[in-house]
C-alpha positions as CSV (number, residue, x, y, z in Angstrom):
1,M,110.2,72.9,-138.0
2,A,107.1,74.3,-139.7
3,V,104.8,72.3,-141.9
4,A,102.2,73.6,-144.4
5,L,98.5,72.9,-143.5
6,T,95.9,73.9,-146.1
7,I,92.3,74.0,-144.9
8,L,89.8,74.1,-147.7
9,P,86.5,76.0,-147.3
10,R,83.5,73.8,-146.5
11,P,81.2,72.9,-149.4
12,R,78.9,75.8,-150.3
13,S,80.9,78.2,-148.2
14,A,82.0,81.6,-149.4
15,D,85.2,81.4,-147.4
16,E,88.6,81.0,-149.0
17,A,91.2,78.3,-148.5
18,R,93.7,79.0,-145.7
19,V,97.3,78.0,-145.9
20,L,98.8,77.8,-142.4
21,S,102.4,77.3,-141.3
22,V,102.3,75.2,-138.2
23,P,104.9,73.6,-135.9
24,E,105.4,70.0,-136.7
25,A,103.3,67.5,-134.7
26,T,100.6,70.1,-133.9
27,T,97.1,68.7,-134.2
28,I,95.0,70.0,-137.0
29,L,92.4,71.2,-134.5
30,R,94.8,73.2,-132.4
31,A,96.4,74.7,-135.5
32,A,93.0,75.7,-136.9
33,H,91.8,77.3,-133.7
34,A,95.1,79.2,-133.3
35,A,94.6,80.7,-136.8
36,G,91.0,81.6,-136.2
37,V,89.6,78.8,-138.4
38,D,86.4,77.4,-136.9
39,I,86.4,73.6,-136.6
40,T,83.8,72.5,-134.1
41,A,85.1,70.3,-131.3
42,T,82.0,69.5,-129.3
43,C,83.9,67.2,-126.8
44,G,86.7,69.8,-126.4
45,G,89.2,68.0,-128.6
46,R,89.2,64.7,-126.5
47,G,88.4,62.4,-129.4
48,R,84.9,61.6,-128.0
49,C,82.7,62.9,-130.8
50,T,82.8,63.3,-134.6
51,S,82.2,67.0,-134.9
52,C,85.9,67.9,-135.8
53,R,86.2,65.3,-138.6
54,V,88.1,66.4,-141.7
55,K,88.6,64.7,-145.0
56,F,92.1,64.4,-146.5
57,V,92.3,65.9,-150.0
58,S,96.1,65.7,-150.5
59,G,99.0,64.4,-148.6
60,T,99.4,61.1,-146.9
61,V,96.4,60.0,-144.9
62,P,97.7,58.9,-141.5
63,P,96.7,55.5,-140.0
64,P,93.6,55.9,-137.9
65,T,93.9,56.2,-134.2
66,I,91.7,54.1,-131.9
67,M,89.5,57.1,-131.4
68,D,89.1,57.6,-135.2
69,E,87.9,54.0,-135.5
70,V,85.6,54.2,-132.5
71,Q,84.0,57.5,-133.4
72,L,84.0,57.5,-137.2
73,G,83.5,53.9,-138.0
74,D,84.9,51.8,-140.8
75,D,83.2,53.6,-143.8
76,L,84.4,57.2,-142.9
77,V,87.9,56.0,-142.0
78,R,88.1,54.2,-145.3
79,D,86.9,57.4,-147.1
80,G,89.9,59.4,-145.7
81,Y,88.2,61.0,-142.7
82,R,90.1,61.6,-139.5
83,L,89.4,63.5,-136.2
84,A,91.2,66.8,-136.4
85,C,91.9,66.6,-132.6
86,Q,93.7,63.3,-133.0
87,C,95.6,63.9,-136.2
88,H,99.1,65.5,-136.0
89,V,100.6,67.5,-138.9
90,T,103.9,65.9,-139.9
91,E,104.0,66.8,-143.6
92,P,102.3,69.2,-146.0
93,I,98.6,68.2,-146.2
94,T,95.3,69.6,-147.4
95,V,92.1,68.8,-145.6
96,E,88.4,69.8,-145.8
97,P,86.3,70.1,-142.6
98,A,83.0,68.3,-142.5
99,P,80.2,70.6,-143.6
100,P,78.2,71.9,-140.6
101,L,74.5,72.0,-140.6
102,D,72.8,75.3,-141.6
103,E,72.6,77.1,-138.3
104,T,69.4,79.0,-139.3
105,S,67.6,75.6,-139.6
106,F,68.3,74.5,-136.0
107,Q,65.2,74.0,-133.8
108,I,65.9,76.0,-130.7
109,L,63.3,76.7,-128.1
110,G,62.4,80.4,-128.0
111,P,61.3,82.5,-125.0
112,G,58.2,80.4,-124.5
113,E,54.5,80.9,-123.8
114,H,54.2,79.1,-120.5
115,A,54.3,82.2,-118.5
116,D,52.9,81.1,-115.2
117,G,54.2,84.2,-113.4
118,L,54.4,86.8,-116.1
119,G,50.7,87.4,-116.2
120,R,50.6,88.1,-112.5
121,I,53.4,90.6,-112.0
122,A,52.9,94.3,-111.7
123,I,55.0,96.0,-114.4
124,A,57.5,98.4,-112.9
125,S,60.8,98.0,-114.7
126,G,62.5,100.8,-112.9
127,V,63.2,102.6,-116.2
128,V,61.5,106.0,-116.1
129,K,61.3,108.5,-119.0
130,Q,60.0,112.0,-118.5
131,V,59.9,115.2,-120.6
132,V,61.4,118.2,-118.8
133,K,61.8,121.9,-119.9
134,V,65.1,123.2,-118.6
135,N,65.8,126.9,-117.9
136,L,69.2,127.3,-119.4
137,P,71.8,129.8,-118.2
138,R,71.1,133.2,-119.9
139,E,73.4,135.7,-118.2
140,E,77.1,135.5,-117.7
141,H,76.9,136.4,-114.0
142,H,74.5,133.6,-113.4
143,Q,76.9,131.0,-111.9
144,T,75.3,127.7,-113.0
145,S,75.6,125.1,-115.7
146,D,73.5,123.0,-118.1
147,L,73.9,120.1,-115.8
148,E,72.9,122.0,-112.6
149,Q,69.8,123.3,-114.3
150,L,68.8,119.8,-115.5
151,L,69.4,118.2,-112.1
152,A,67.4,121.0,-110.4
153,E,64.4,120.1,-112.6
154,L,64.8,116.4,-111.8
155,G,65.7,116.7,-108.1
156,L,68.9,114.7,-108.6
157,T,72.6,115.1,-107.6
158,T,75.7,115.2,-109.8
159,D,76.4,111.5,-108.8
160,A,73.5,110.6,-111.2
161,V,75.4,111.5,-114.4
162,T,78.2,109.8,-116.3
163,P,80.6,111.6,-118.7
164,P,79.0,110.2,-121.9
165,V,75.6,111.7,-120.8
166,L,77.4,115.0,-120.2
167,A,78.9,114.9,-123.7
168,A,75.4,114.8,-125.3
169,L,73.8,117.3,-122.9
170,P,74.6,120.7,-124.6
171,S,73.1,119.9,-128.0
172,A,70.1,118.0,-126.6
173,L,69.1,120.9,-124.3
174,R,69.3,123.4,-127.1
175,D,68.0,121.5,-130.2
176,D,64.3,121.4,-129.2
177,P,62.6,124.3,-127.4
178,A,59.9,121.9,-126.2
179,G,62.3,120.2,-123.9
180,V,64.2,117.0,-123.5
181,T,63.4,113.4,-122.5
182,V,65.4,112.2,-119.6
183,T,65.7,108.4,-118.9
184,T,66.5,107.3,-115.4
185,F,67.0,104.1,-113.5
186,G,67.4,104.0,-109.7
187,G,68.1,107.7,-109.6
188,R,70.8,107.6,-112.3
189,I,70.5,109.3,-115.7
190,L,70.8,106.8,-118.6
191,A,70.1,109.2,-121.5
192,V,69.1,112.7,-122.3
193,E,67.4,113.0,-125.7
194,R,66.0,116.0,-127.5
195,G,62.2,116.2,-128.0
196,D,59.6,113.8,-126.6
197,T,60.7,110.2,-126.9
198,S,58.9,109.1,-123.7
199,A,57.0,106.4,-125.5
200,M,60.2,104.6,-126.6
201,K,61.2,102.4,-123.7
202,F,62.4,98.9,-124.4
203,G,64.4,96.1,-122.7
204,L,66.2,92.8,-123.5
205,A,65.9,89.5,-121.7
206,I,68.8,87.2,-122.5
207,D,69.2,83.5,-121.7
208,V,72.8,82.4,-122.4
209,G,72.8,78.6,-122.4
210,T,75.7,76.2,-123.0
211,T,74.2,75.2,-126.3
212,S,72.0,78.0,-127.4
213,V,71.3,81.7,-126.7
214,V,67.9,83.3,-126.7
215,S,67.3,87.0,-126.7
216,T,63.9,88.7,-126.4
217,L,62.9,92.3,-126.9
218,L,60.1,93.7,-124.8
219,E,58.3,97.0,-124.5
220,L,58.8,98.0,-120.9
221,E,55.5,99.9,-120.3
222,S,53.1,97.2,-121.6
223,G,55.3,94.1,-121.4
224,E,54.5,93.3,-125.0
225,R,57.0,90.9,-126.6
226,L,58.1,92.6,-129.8
227,A,60.7,90.1,-131.2
228,S,62.8,87.1,-130.2
229,I,65.8,85.5,-131.7
230,S,67.6,82.2,-131.0
231,S,71.0,80.8,-132.2
232,L,73.6,78.3,-131.2
233,N,76.2,79.4,-128.7
234,P,79.3,80.0,-130.8
235,Q,81.6,79.0,-128.0
236,S,80.6,75.4,-128.8
237,V,83.5,75.4,-131.3
238,F,85.8,75.0,-128.3
239,G,83.7,72.4,-126.5
240,G,80.1,71.3,-126.2
241,D,80.0,71.0,-122.4
242,L,81.1,73.3,-119.6
243,M,84.1,71.3,-118.5
244,S,85.5,71.4,-122.0
245,R,85.2,75.2,-122.2
246,I,86.6,75.6,-118.7
247,A,89.6,73.4,-119.7
248,F,90.0,75.6,-122.9
249,A,90.1,78.8,-120.8
250,Q,91.9,77.4,-117.8
251,F,94.6,79.9,-116.7
252,N,94.9,81.1,-120.3
253,P,93.9,84.8,-120.8
254,G,94.1,84.5,-124.6
255,N,91.6,81.6,-124.7
256,L,89.3,83.4,-122.1
257,R,89.2,86.4,-124.4
258,K,88.3,84.2,-127.4
259,L,85.3,82.7,-125.5
260,R,84.2,86.1,-124.2
261,T,84.5,87.7,-127.7
262,R,82.4,84.9,-129.1
263,I,79.4,85.3,-126.8
264,V,79.5,89.1,-126.7
265,G,79.6,89.0,-130.5
266,V,76.5,86.8,-130.8
267,L,74.6,89.0,-128.3
268,N,75.3,92.2,-130.3
269,R,74.3,90.4,-133.5
270,H,71.0,89.5,-131.7
271,V,70.6,93.2,-130.8
272,G,71.0,94.2,-134.5
273,E,68.5,91.6,-135.7
274,L,65.9,92.3,-133.1
275,C,66.1,96.1,-133.9
276,R,65.7,95.4,-137.6
277,E,62.7,93.1,-137.0
278,S,60.9,95.4,-134.6
279,G,61.9,98.9,-135.9
280,V,63.2,99.8,-132.5
281,L,66.4,101.8,-132.3
282,A,69.2,100.3,-130.1
283,K,69.6,103.6,-128.2
284,W,66.0,103.1,-126.9
285,I,66.9,99.8,-125.1
286,Y,67.7,100.9,-121.6
287,K,67.7,97.7,-119.6
288,A,68.8,94.1,-120.1
289,V,68.5,91.1,-117.8
290,I,70.9,88.2,-118.4
291,V,70.6,84.7,-117.0
292,G,72.9,81.7,-117.6
293,N,74.7,79.0,-115.7
294,T,77.7,80.0,-113.6
295,C,80.3,79.2,-116.3
296,M,78.5,81.2,-119.0
297,H,78.1,84.1,-116.5
298,H,81.8,84.2,-115.8
299,L,82.8,83.9,-119.4
300,L,80.5,86.7,-120.5
301,L,82.0,89.0,-117.8
302,G,85.6,87.9,-118.7
303,I,86.1,86.2,-115.4
304,D,88.5,83.2,-115.4
305,P,86.3,80.1,-114.7
306,S,89.2,77.9,-113.8
307,Y,88.3,77.4,-110.2
308,V,84.7,76.7,-111.1
309,G,86.1,73.5,-112.7
310,L,88.2,72.5,-109.8
311,A,87.1,71.2,-106.4
312,P,85.3,72.7,-104.4
313,Y,83.9,74.3,-107.6
314,A,83.6,77.8,-106.1
315,P,82.4,80.7,-108.3
316,V,84.3,83.9,-108.2
317,M,81.1,85.8,-107.3
318,R,77.4,84.9,-106.7
319,H,75.8,88.3,-106.0
320,P,73.5,90.1,-108.5
321,L,75.4,92.6,-110.6
322,V,74.4,95.7,-112.5
323,L,76.7,97.2,-115.1
324,P,76.4,99.9,-117.8
325,A,76.0,98.4,-121.2
326,R,79.3,99.8,-122.4
327,D,81.2,97.6,-119.9
328,V,79.9,94.4,-121.3
329,P,80.0,95.8,-124.1
330,L,76.4,95.5,-125.4
331,T,75.5,97.7,-128.3
332,I,72.3,99.2,-126.7
333,A,72.1,102.6,-125.0
334,P,75.6,103.1,-123.7
335,D,74.5,103.8,-120.1
336,A,71.7,101.2,-120.2
337,V,71.6,98.9,-117.1
338,V,72.7,95.3,-117.7
339,C,71.4,93.2,-114.8
340,F,73.0,89.8,-114.1
341,L,70.8,87.7,-111.8
342,P,72.5,86.0,-108.8
343,L,74.1,82.6,-108.9
344,V,73.5,79.7,-106.5
345,A,76.7,77.6,-106.7
346,G,79.5,76.5,-109.0
347,F,77.2,74.7,-111.4
348,V,73.7,76.0,-110.4
349,G,73.4,79.4,-111.9
350,A,71.1,82.3,-112.6
351,D,69.2,80.2,-115.1
352,A,68.0,78.0,-112.3
353,V,66.9,81.2,-110.4
354,G,65.0,82.2,-113.5
355,V,63.3,78.8,-113.7
356,A,62.2,79.2,-110.0
357,L,60.7,82.6,-110.7
358,A,58.9,81.5,-113.9
359,T,57.4,78.4,-112.4
360,R,56.6,80.0,-109.0
361,I,57.9,76.8,-107.3
362,H,59.0,79.0,-104.4
363,E,55.3,79.8,-103.7
364,S,53.9,76.3,-104.0
365,E,52.2,74.7,-101.0
366,A,52.8,71.2,-102.4
367,I,56.2,69.8,-103.4
368,R,57.0,70.2,-107.1
369,I,60.0,69.5,-109.3
370,A,61.4,71.6,-112.1
371,V,64.0,69.9,-114.4
372,D,65.9,72.1,-116.9
373,I,67.2,69.4,-119.2
374,G,70.2,70.4,-121.2
375,T,73.9,70.1,-121.6
376,N,74.2,71.4,-118.1
377,G,71.0,70.1,-116.5
378,E,69.7,71.6,-113.3
379,V,67.0,70.2,-110.9
380,L,64.9,72.2,-108.5
381,L,62.7,70.5,-105.9
382,G,60.7,72.0,-103.1
383,S,57.9,74.3,-102.1
384,A,57.3,77.6,-100.2
385,A,58.8,75.8,-97.1
386,H,62.2,74.8,-98.6
387,L,64.0,74.7,-101.9
388,W,66.8,72.4,-102.9
389,A,68.8,72.4,-106.2
390,C,71.5,70.4,-107.8
391,S,73.4,70.3,-111.1
392,A,72.8,67.2,-113.2
393,P,75.3,67.5,-116.1
394,A,73.9,65.4,-118.9
395,G,76.6,66.5,-121.3
396,P,76.0,67.0,-125.0
397,A,74.8,63.5,-125.7
398,L,71.1,64.5,-125.5
399,E,71.9,67.3,-128.1
400,G,73.2,64.5,-130.4
401,A,76.9,64.9,-129.6
402,Q,79.1,61.8,-129.0
403,I,76.5,59.8,-130.8
404,R,77.6,58.0,-134.0
405,H,74.9,59.6,-136.2
406,G,73.8,62.2,-133.7
407,M,73.0,65.8,-134.5
408,R,71.2,68.7,-133.0
409,G,67.6,69.4,-133.8
410,A,67.8,70.7,-137.3
411,A,66.1,70.1,-140.6
412,G,66.6,66.4,-141.5
413,A,67.1,65.3,-137.8
414,I,65.0,62.3,-136.8
415,D,63.1,63.8,-133.9
416,R,60.3,61.2,-133.4
417,V,60.5,57.4,-133.6
418,T,57.9,54.6,-133.1
419,V,58.8,50.9,-132.9
420,D,56.3,48.1,-133.6
421,D,57.1,45.4,-136.1
422,D,59.6,47.8,-137.6
423,V,61.2,51.2,-136.9
424,H,59.3,54.3,-138.2
425,V,60.9,57.7,-138.1
426,H,59.8,61.4,-138.4
427,T,62.2,64.1,-139.4
428,I,62.2,67.9,-138.6
429,A,60.7,69.8,-141.6
430,G,60.0,66.4,-143.3
431,A,63.5,66.5,-144.9
432,P,65.5,63.4,-145.8
433,A,67.1,61.9,-142.6
434,Q,70.6,63.1,-141.9
435,G,71.0,61.9,-138.3
436,I,69.1,61.6,-135.1
437,C,68.7,64.3,-132.4
438,G,68.0,63.9,-128.7
439,S,64.2,63.5,-128.7
440,G,64.5,60.9,-131.4
441,L,67.1,59.0,-129.4
442,I,64.8,58.9,-126.4
443,D,61.8,57.7,-128.5
444,L,64.0,55.1,-130.2
445,I,65.4,53.6,-127.1
446,A,62.0,53.6,-125.4
447,G,60.6,51.7,-128.4
448,L,63.5,49.3,-128.5
449,L,63.0,48.6,-124.8
450,D,59.4,47.7,-125.3
451,A,60.2,45.6,-128.3
452,R,62.9,43.8,-126.2
453,V,65.7,44.7,-128.7
454,I,67.4,46.4,-125.7
455,D,67.3,44.9,-122.2
456,P,67.2,46.9,-118.9
457,T,71.0,46.9,-118.7
458,G,71.2,48.7,-122.1
459,L,72.5,45.7,-124.0
460,I,71.4,45.4,-127.7
461,Q,70.3,41.8,-127.7
462,V,71.7,40.5,-131.0
463,E,71.5,37.0,-129.7
464,K,67.8,37.1,-129.2
465,R,66.9,38.7,-132.6
466,D,65.2,35.5,-133.8
467,A,62.3,36.3,-131.5
468,L,61.7,39.6,-133.3
469,S,59.5,40.4,-136.3
470,P,61.2,39.8,-139.6
471,A,61.6,43.6,-140.4
472,L,62.9,44.3,-137.0
473,R,65.2,41.3,-137.0
474,R,66.9,42.6,-140.1
475,R,67.8,45.9,-138.4
476,V,69.7,44.2,-135.4
477,E,73.2,43.3,-136.4
478,M,76.6,42.4,-135.1
479,R,79.3,44.1,-137.3
480,G,82.6,42.8,-136.2
481,E,82.5,43.2,-132.5
482,E,80.0,46.1,-132.6
483,R,76.3,45.7,-131.8
484,I,74.1,48.0,-133.8
485,V,70.5,48.7,-134.8
486,V,69.9,50.1,-138.3
487,V,67.5,53.0,-137.9
488,V,67.4,54.1,-141.5
489,R,69.0,52.4,-144.4
490,D,70.8,54.3,-147.2
491,G,68.1,55.6,-149.5
492,E,65.2,54.8,-147.2
493,G,62.9,57.8,-147.1
494,G,65.4,59.8,-149.1
495,A,68.2,59.3,-146.6
496,T,71.6,59.9,-148.2
497,R,73.4,57.5,-145.8
498,E,72.7,54.7,-143.3
499,I,71.9,55.9,-139.8
500,V,72.5,53.4,-137.0
501,L,72.3,53.2,-133.2
502,T,75.4,51.6,-131.8
503,Q,76.0,50.0,-128.4
504,Q,78.2,52.9,-127.5
505,D,75.4,55.3,-128.3
506,V,73.1,53.5,-125.9
507,R,75.8,53.7,-123.2
508,Q,76.2,57.5,-123.8
509,I,72.4,58.0,-123.4
510,Q,72.5,55.9,-120.2
511,L,75.2,58.2,-118.8
512,A,73.2,61.3,-119.7
513,K,69.9,60.1,-118.4
514,G,71.6,58.6,-115.4
515,A,72.9,62.1,-114.5
516,I,69.4,63.7,-114.7
517,A,67.6,60.8,-113.1
518,S,70.0,60.5,-110.2
519,G,69.8,64.2,-109.6
520,I,66.1,64.0,-109.2
521,A,66.2,60.9,-107.1
522,L,68.8,62.3,-104.7
523,L,66.9,65.5,-104.2
524,Q,63.8,63.5,-103.5
525,R,65.8,61.5,-100.9
526,V,67.3,64.6,-99.3
527,A,63.9,66.2,-99.1
528,G,62.1,63.0,-97.9
529,A,59.7,63.3,-100.9
530,P,59.0,60.0,-102.6
531,D,57.0,60.0,-105.9
532,D,53.6,60.0,-104.2
533,R,54.4,63.3,-102.5
534,I,55.4,65.0,-105.8
535,A,52.4,67.1,-106.9
536,E,53.9,68.0,-110.3
537,L,57.1,67.6,-112.4
538,M,57.8,70.5,-114.8
539,L,60.1,70.0,-117.9
540,A,62.0,73.1,-118.9
541,G,64.8,73.9,-121.3
542,G,65.6,73.5,-124.9
543,F,65.7,69.7,-124.8
544,G,63.0,69.1,-122.1
545,N,60.3,70.7,-124.2
546,Y,60.8,68.5,-127.2
547,V,61.2,65.1,-125.6
548,S,58.1,62.8,-125.4
549,I,57.0,62.7,-121.8
550,A,55.9,59.0,-122.2
551,S,59.3,58.1,-123.7
552,A,61.2,60.0,-120.9
553,V,59.3,58.1,-118.3
554,R,59.8,54.8,-120.1
555,I,63.6,55.0,-120.2
556,G,63.7,56.4,-116.6
557,L,64.9,59.9,-117.4
558,I,62.2,61.2,-115.1
559,P,60.2,59.5,-112.3
560,P,57.2,57.3,-113.2
561,L,54.6,59.9,-112.1
562,P,51.1,59.8,-113.7
563,L,51.4,61.6,-117.0
564,D,48.9,64.2,-116.0
565,R,51.3,65.4,-113.3
566,I,54.1,66.1,-115.8
567,R,54.0,69.1,-118.0
568,Y,56.2,71.3,-120.2
569,V,56.9,74.8,-119.0
570,G,58.8,76.2,-122.0
571,N,62.0,78.2,-121.7
572,A,61.5,79.0,-118.1
573,A,64.9,80.5,-117.6
574,S,64.1,83.1,-120.3
575,L,60.7,83.7,-118.8
576,G,62.3,84.4,-115.5
577,A,64.6,86.9,-117.1
578,Q,61.6,88.6,-118.7
579,A,59.9,88.8,-115.4
580,C,63.0,90.6,-113.9
581,L,63.1,92.9,-116.9
582,L,59.6,94.0,-116.4
583,S,59.5,94.2,-112.7
584,E,62.2,95.4,-110.2
585,A,60.2,93.6,-107.5
586,E,60.8,90.3,-109.4
587,R,64.5,91.1,-109.7
588,Q,64.7,91.6,-105.9
589,R,62.8,88.4,-105.4
590,A,65.3,86.6,-107.5
591,D,68.0,87.5,-105.0
592,T,65.8,86.3,-102.2
593,I,65.2,83.0,-104.0
594,A,68.9,82.5,-104.7
595,R,69.8,82.9,-101.1
596,R,66.9,80.5,-100.1
597,I,68.0,77.6,-102.3
598,E,70.0,74.9,-100.6
599,H,72.6,73.5,-103.0
600,V,73.1,69.7,-102.9
601,S,76.4,68.5,-104.2
602,L,75.6,65.1,-105.8
603,A,79.2,63.8,-105.9
604,A,79.7,64.6,-102.2
605,H,76.6,62.8,-101.1
606,P,77.3,59.4,-99.6
607,D,74.4,57.8,-101.5
608,F,75.2,59.2,-104.9
609,E,77.2,56.4,-106.3
610,Q,74.5,53.8,-105.7
611,V,71.8,56.1,-106.8
612,F,73.7,56.9,-110.1
613,V,74.4,53.2,-110.8
614,D,70.7,52.4,-110.3
615,A,69.7,55.3,-112.5
616,M,71.9,54.0,-115.4
617,N,69.7,51.0,-115.9
618,F,66.4,51.2,-117.8
619,P,63.1,50.3,-116.0
620,E,61.7,46.9,-116.6
621,P,58.6,46.7,-118.9
622,E,55.3,47.3,-117.2
623,H,54.2,43.7,-117.7
624,A,57.4,42.4,-116.2
625,R,57.1,44.3,-112.9
């Protein structure tokens, strides 16, 4: 039996209401996704976040499920909100999805300026443009062809040409008596253009992350960065973490196509915007280098990632791959080369190889650590003698997901917090507080630990609030059976709602930081490299470069090294992609590095359970040690 489900457009949206006929007992989320209506489900529809919440406008509001109550809280449940992934359609209803934040206001780390290696590479992208004058066939008895005459000038064979290049050849050779410009890569012809376009030679470096996508346009002769664009990964509608997306795609070709279409679509939108901003024509982009974790790599290529998500977590392929742009399809020069860097293991991908290249960790005499903190965190440890790597999946909690009032880093997000006799917050763009993002959460918990509001086990100590200052005491409450800290009151600093930190929020951060910290600790154990042997720890990635180093050390996210031995290295994965774009030698080096890295499976290591349990707790205050 079919039931009518009406989904209203979000506030301020130009979309129209959609009326769907759905099988009875289908969840609102599943029905919306099947009809192409975007309702974000950061946790993959498992009832572990609030991103898919909808408000009932008409029809009977169903009783809240336990997940509705846990995730939404009493106020939203009372106002008629429910989680779309938990609510089944049993009668005609009308709902309105929660308004998303304006995507253009998100704070996403761009390609970065910390180019340790980019300044030292010799630019040789492999893309060659040369102007040639071709002697065309002039007499009927002259048994030759346009192509043979062109290849004779270039010293190439017929294997160097594809049918699309042939299709453009006759007019290009005859339209300009001065000659044609031939673009080649590795002995293959990428394009034949009339006239002299030899100065027009550009490339793309693309970092496809679980949460965000960063594309950078470079001039291939000088290495000049012309433009860069960042946006959220649109696949997050189907899940904020890798396992959620793998589960969505698992053994389902239709869902795999949806995920691939989403990421290819955003890359082509980036191409259009980069070309508009720089004035470069897309047909002059002849090379692209793409890095990403193993799952993103597979999804972009349309490869089923199901077995990446099942033990022993084996990828379908690990070797570097070079494809023509039309096969991706990427809307640059059709025969442009698109280079996918090699993978290391099921959850250590080409982005980790990019980080290694950009930080030059593989050349270091001393032992260094590079930590790419994100939804799918990766840790590299080693030196020129040996490299180890592991995956440290923090999940989306550090991006604000699965947190009661969590959000990504956008205008209005609390991104910095100090705690003394009270709680003081700073928001991105100085806007009224809407929620709290990952860097703000780390600062907040660090401050509450020092103020003894939270103990080393992560417990919010409501029973000991009488020892706190009056202002701080009023922020620590027990509501029903829930321990909370009121971060911002409704109306405080222009906030339109109360923002709280719950006990469950603290537990989510403990799980996330435990994953990163245990990954670092276990690699140190495997390598026999205690803290005093670590020359430097480098923080990379979209989250790593916004978090306060002092706060990260305080909560135990990273080892307690002297602060002058910890530094930010920007979007190192993107920088590694740029290095491979500008230098074929660097691209070859990426393959060597990938084969050198020893992957350490955390879950399979006999010490992992104890290391992880220890990493869950917060360090004692300095004066208590």
